[in-house]
N, C-alpha and C positions, 0 to 999 in steps of 0.2 A: 489294866487295860481300860481304855477310854472309848466311849460310844457317842454317837450323834444323837442328841436328845430329840431331834425331829423324827428319827426312826422309831423312838419309843412311843411318841405320840401317834405315829402312823400305825404301829402295831396295836396300840390301844384302840384306835378307831376300828380297825378290822375286828379286833376282839369284841368290841361293843356290838358290831353288826351281827357277829356269830351268836353272841349271848341273847340278843333280841330275838333272833330266829329260834333259839332254843326255848325261850320263854313262850313264844307263840305256838311252837310245835310240840313242846315237851319231848324233844328228841334226845334221848340219853346218848345215842350214837354220836350225834353232832357235838354234844358236850364232852364226850370222851375224846373226840378228835381235838377239841380245843385244849383239853387237859394234856394231850400228847404235845401239842404246840408249846404249851407252857413248859413242860418237862424237857423238851429238846433245848429250849433256851437256858434252862437251869443247868443241864448237864453239859451241853456243848458250847455254850456262850450265846449271847444275843445276836451276834453277827451270823451265826450258823443256824439260828432259829428260822422257821419258815417265813414268818413275816419280816424278819430282818433281811433275808435273802431277796424277797420281793422288793423291799425298800431300796436295797443296794442296786438292784438291777433296773428298776423302773422309775423311781422317784428321785433318788439322790443325784443321778447324772443331770437331771433337769434343774436342780436347785444348787448345785455346786457344793463346795466345801463349807462345812458349818463354821460359824464365827467362834463357837466354843464347843468343847467336848465335856462329857461328864464321866465320872468313874462308873465302871460297869457293875460293881458289887451291889449298890442299892437296887437298881432295876432288875438285876438278876434275882435278888432276894424276893422282890415283888412278884416275879414270875413264879417263884416257888409258892408264895401265898396264893396266887391265882390258881395254881395247880391244885393246891389243897382244897380250895373252895369248889373247883370244878369236879374233883374226885368225890367230894361229899355230895355234890349235886347229882352226879352219876349214880352214886349209891342210893340216894333218895328216890330217883326215878326207877331204878332197877328193882328195888324192894317194894315198889308200889306205895311210897310215901311221897306223893308229888309235892306236898307242902315243903318238905325238906329240900327236894330238888329245886323247886322254884325259889325258895329263900336263899339257898347258897348261890344259885345262878344270879339272882337279883343283886346280891351283895357284891359279887364279882363285877356285875354290870355297872354298878355305881362307881366302883373304883376305876373301871375302864373309861367311863364317860368323863370322870374328873380329870384323868390324865389326857385323854384325847382333846377335850374341849378347853381345858384351862392349864394344862401342863403340870397339874398337881398330882403327884404319884403317892398314893396312900401307903403302899408297900415300901416305897423308898423312905418315906418319913418314919415308918415303923422301924426300918433297918437302922436309921440314924439314931432314933431314940434308944433302941436296944444297945447299940454301940456305946452310947453315952452312959447308960445305966449299968452296963455289965462291968463287973470288976475286972481290972487289968491284971493279966498274969505277969508274974515276975520273970524276967529273962533268966534262963538257966546259967 
């Protein structure tokens, strides 16, 4: 499946805003909600993720059809990485180790800002690197 890269940048911008609020407020509940957003994207696809639905309803109609699409697998993997960091952050806040919560949230924020501002997806690049380095399975 192919996705609109502009939607990924929009989702990253919303994610960055949420993560900034988490860092300011130390709200594990808000971070848990962001983890759910990530997990919905992983499980049900990026078009069905909450930020993807917002993008499709409000933003894409104003900007029209994208010039190019990209494969969904790399950004979907990136959502999984984001979910892992968010869940680690939630754990840190819940068990009263705020340094762990803040560090995991801050790392996820760096990735979100890089994607939103520059279109550079760290999780996508990790996905591509893993695919290149992983041994190929022989066809049965």
